[in-house]
Structure formats: structure tokens, C-alpha cells
Residue, then its C-alpha position, 0 to 999 in steps of 0.5 A: m303472605k296474605d298481604i303480599n298476595k294482595n299487593i301482588k294481585q293489585s300490582i299485576y292488575w295495574n301492570y296489565v291494565s297499563s300494558v294494554v293501554i300503553h301498547t294500544i296508544t303506542l301501536v296507533a301512534s307508531a302506525i301513524l308515524l310510519k305513514l308520516l316518517s321515513p325508515n331513515d328517520f327511525g334509523v337515526l332514532a335507533i342510533l341515538f338509543l344505541v349511543l345513549g343507552l350505555g349512559s342509561i345503564f350507568i344512571g341506574q348503576g344497579y342501585l334501583s334493584a338494590i333499593i327494591r331488594e333491601k329489607i331496610i333502607d334509610n334516607t341517607i342511602l336514598n339521597t346518596i343514590f339520587w345525587i350519584n345518578l343526577g351526576f351521571g345524568f349531567a355527565v351524559v348531557l355533557l359527553s353528548y355535546l362533546l362527542g356529537d360531531w365525531l359520532g356524526e362523522y362515524f355514522k355519516i349522519y348530518s346534524f347528529k350532534n344537534y339530535l344527540s344533544c337534544f335527546s340526551f336531556a331525556y336521560l337527565l330526566q331519567a336520572a332524577n326519577v330513579v329513586p322515586l320510581a324505585m320506592l314505588e316499586r319497593k312498596l308494590d305501588f304499581k297503580q301510581h307507577s302505571i297511571i304516571h306512564i299512561y299519562a306520559t304515553i298519551v302526551a308523548a304520542i300527541i306531541a310526536i304526531f303533531l310535529a311529524l305532521y309539520q315535517y319535523g322528521v327526527y325531532s318529532l321522535i326525539w320530542r316523543g321521548l323528551s315529553a314522556g320524560f317531562v310528564v313522568t318527572i312532574l307526576v312522579w315527584y308530585k306523587s312521591e312521598w320521598k323528597p331529596s335532601f342535601v345529604f351525601r355519604y358514599s360509605s352508606l352504600k358499602g353494603m350494596h356495592r357487591f349486589s349493585r356492581g353485579v347488576l351493573g356489570t350484567q346490564i353492561l354486558r347485556y347492552g353490548a350484546n343486544q346492541l351489536d346487531n343494531l351497530m352492524v346494521a347501521k355500519l354495514l347497511g345504513t340508517s334506512d335498513l336500521g330503521i326497518y329493523n328497529r321498527a320490526k323489533t319495536f312492533v314485535l318485542k315492545p308489547a311482549r317486553e312491556i308486559n314481560a318487564k312489568t310482570r317481571s318487576v312485580a315478580y322481582s319485588a314479590l320474590s325478594k320478600l319471600d324466604d320460604p321455598e314453597e311460597y317462593r315456588t308457588t309465587l313463581f308458578k303464578f308469574t310463569l303461567l301469566l306470561a304463558m297465557v298473555i304474551v304467547p297469544l299476542l305474539l301469535i297474532v303478530l306472527i299471523s297478521s303482520d304480512t296482511l297489515i303491512y301490505t295493506y297500510l304501509s308503503s313498499e319501502w316497509y315491505p322488508m319488515i315482514s320477514i323480520l317480524k315473523l322471525l322476531a315473533i317466533s324467537s320471542i315465543v321461545i324465550s318469553t315465558s321465563m325469568p332467569s334474571q329475576i330468580m337470581l336477583s331475588k336470591g341476591a345472586s347478582y354475581t352469578l347472573f353477571k358470570s352467566e351473562m358473560i358466558t351467554n354474551v360470548i355466545k351471542v357475539g360469537v354467533l352474530l359475528f358470522a353475519f360479516r360473511f353475508a352482510d345482509l339484513l336477514s342474515i344478521v337478524i337470524l344470527f342475532l335471534l339464534g344467539q338470543v335463544l341459546s343464551n336464554l336456554l343457558q341462563n334458564i339452566v343456571a337460574y332454575r336449578s336454584v328453585e326446588g321442585y321446578k323440574l315438574m313445571i318445565w313441561k307444562y308451563h314452558i315447553l307445552p305453550i311453545i309447542m301449542a303456539f307452533i301447532v297453531y301457526g302451522l295450521a295458519v300457514v296451511i289455511d294461507n295456502y288455500i285462501s288467496y284473499s289476504l284479508i279473509s285469510m288473516v281473519c281465518k288464521l286469527v280465528v284458528c289461532l285464538s280458538i286453539y290456544g284459547y282452548y289450551a288456556w281454558k283447560t289450564y285456567p282453573e289452575i291459574l285461578k286457583r293459584i292466583r286466589k291463594 
């Protein structure tokens, strides 16, 4: 238990360091790119992610989670997974070339085939990295994992800004993804102790099939439900509105998801190694507290300062993003401190996750389809987020029932941080009504936000420190 706790502490440290560094670089680069590029450019990028995202899921096939979870894994299994993923990577590149013209006509985007064919190589690079990255996570070696992605983010940001300055438009965003993929590939293979060999035995994966298929099915369902809003915006409103919506999601959800994903990846790796219910519950407490103390304040800052920053630094074509940013931040506060998927996967219940995902996706899609009655951006956003919140609530009910003693945590570690966040925002709205100058208003609101939530964190901090030290 002591060795696991030591690895968990180191993993959390490096994950949060990399999250802060990567988010800072990404935020600065994105702000510059918003000045240099149009909403339409970002809308095209969002459609590229929409089209190629499904290929990304099939490249992983759920085997990454299986590699991390399995107590014992041999080289034959790793090689077989590697060659399967590489085959899917080449398939993504080929299909992108063959379907590019048809998809360009469907979305009414000129040169879409060229964009798609170029960007598809990022997914081939991803396919080559699945196994070595999974091996790093399996060992809880998030130091190397973090350093690799920091370097990749820096290089990608520099290249994207350079190309945008020379008016390469969409290609500057495409090469941002490609260059990051190249850097990750070079560094991960340089650092990885595992190297592939020409060994392929599909039968060696027999013990993983049930688990990996459950994960794969879950990812496909989640992808479909989570991308339906982008598809509706693209078809009903066009690429410019999609660009505004996509950037709003990126600014609000990316930092939260970055920290959330890194914390959850450490949590999944750690929880998968624990069999004792008390140790499992204690470890889960630590991660829940960390999420509540780190993500919620970040979302409050976005919620409070977004209008002032956009009015001050961006052109009027980006102003519709303000309302979307606020709605996204509010919903993210509600759902950001839970990790139902990691609980179910760490217990090997991938099919339970798959079944719960089927039900929650029916809810998401059913709610979102009401947007056809309105066909405006704000309605699509509201209905999409309503579906997300309801689905998260249902999955929490399913997942946390398997954790002994978890009911005692619900109020203090889930509900109370949410209540405190909305109290803080309510006070910020009151301040905004009394101070007309936006910059002063923003500073005052941020002081209130950080002071009140900081007091709450300070009252809780001794318990966090005590649990993490153990």
C-alpha cells in the first residue's frame, strides 16, 4: 500500500504540473489564434474531429484500459495489440482519402478532402503510441508521460501560430495536431522500454475481449451522444456557429477535462490495483477531494471573468460565445467531481458501464432532439448540457452503489462544493449590478470568488492533507 501511495502522489504531482503548464500554453496559443483566425476556421477543425473521432476510438479499441488493468501481461499480447492498432490507423488514413469528397459535399466545405487526408495522419501516429503510453500509465510513470506532452504542446503551439501569421488558415490548426503527434511519437518511443516485434497472435487477447469490448462499446456510444450537438450545429447553423460553439467548449471544458482526465487516469491505475474495500474507498476519497478543490475554482474563474475578457480582447464575431461559456461552466461544476466510469472499470464491470452508457445516451439524444424545434445555437447548448447532467446523475447512482460507505461522502465531497460554487457566483452577479466598469467588476468578482471558495478549501484542507499523506 505504501508503494502504491508513493506512486500515486508522484503521479498526481506530475499530472497537475503538466495540466497547469499545458493549459497555460494552450490558453495563450488559443487566444492568439482566435485573433488571427476566423470562427469558420475553427468550425472546419471541429468537423474534422467529428469525422475522425470515431476512428480514434477504434484505434484504442478498449485495449489501453485492459493493458492498464491486467495484473499480468506478456509481450505477445502487447505486440498483437500494437499491430491491430497500427492496422486501424492505416485504415483511418485510407478511408479519409476515399470519403473526403463525399463528406466535403455533405458539409459544404471546399477542399475538405485535403484537410481530412492531411489530418488523418495524426490518428496514424496515435495508433503507434497506444501501447507504449499504456505501459507508462500501467507503471504509474506519469512523470515521463507529462514531460512528453508538455514538449509536444509547446512545439505544436509555436508551429500553429507561425502558420496562422502567414495566413494558412485551417492548415495552421491541422498542423498543430500533427506536430504534437510527431513530437509525442518521437519522445515516447525514445523513452519507452517496450519495443514491438513481429509477433501476432489474436488468440492471446481472448481473456481481454469481454472487458475491451465493453470499453469499446461504451466509447462508441459516448462518442455518438457527445458529438450529436456538433453535428446539429454544423448542419443547421453552419461552420461559423460551430466554430464559436467549439471554441467555447474548448475554453471551458478543456482545462477541466485535462485535469479531470489526468486525475481519473491516475485514479483508474491506482484503484485497479486495490482489492481491500477500505483501501479502495480511502483512495477514492483522495481523488474526489482533489477534483473538488482544483476544478471547481477554475470553472468559477471562467464563469465570472469570461464576459469581460471576450469584450476586451476579441472582435464582435466572437461575442455569442459569452452565454455559451457561462452555461458550459455551470454544468461542468455540477458534474466535474465524480468518476463513475473509473469506478466501474477498476472493478472490471465494463459491461455494466456499457449498459449504463446505453441508457444515458438515450437520455442525451432524446433531450437534444428537441433542439430541432428551435434550431438556434443557445437552445442546442442548453438541451445538450441538460442531457449531460441527467446522464451523469444516473451513472453516479449506478457506480457509487458498488463502493462501501460512499453515502457518507455524497454531501461533503459532492453536493457541498457545488452549493458553495453557486453561492459564490450569486454574490458575483450582485457585485456586477453595482459596479459598471467591467475591469473593476471582474477583479472584485474574482476576489469574492477566490476568498469564499478559498475559505471553504482551507476548512477542508487538513482532511485532504491527512488523507493524502496516508
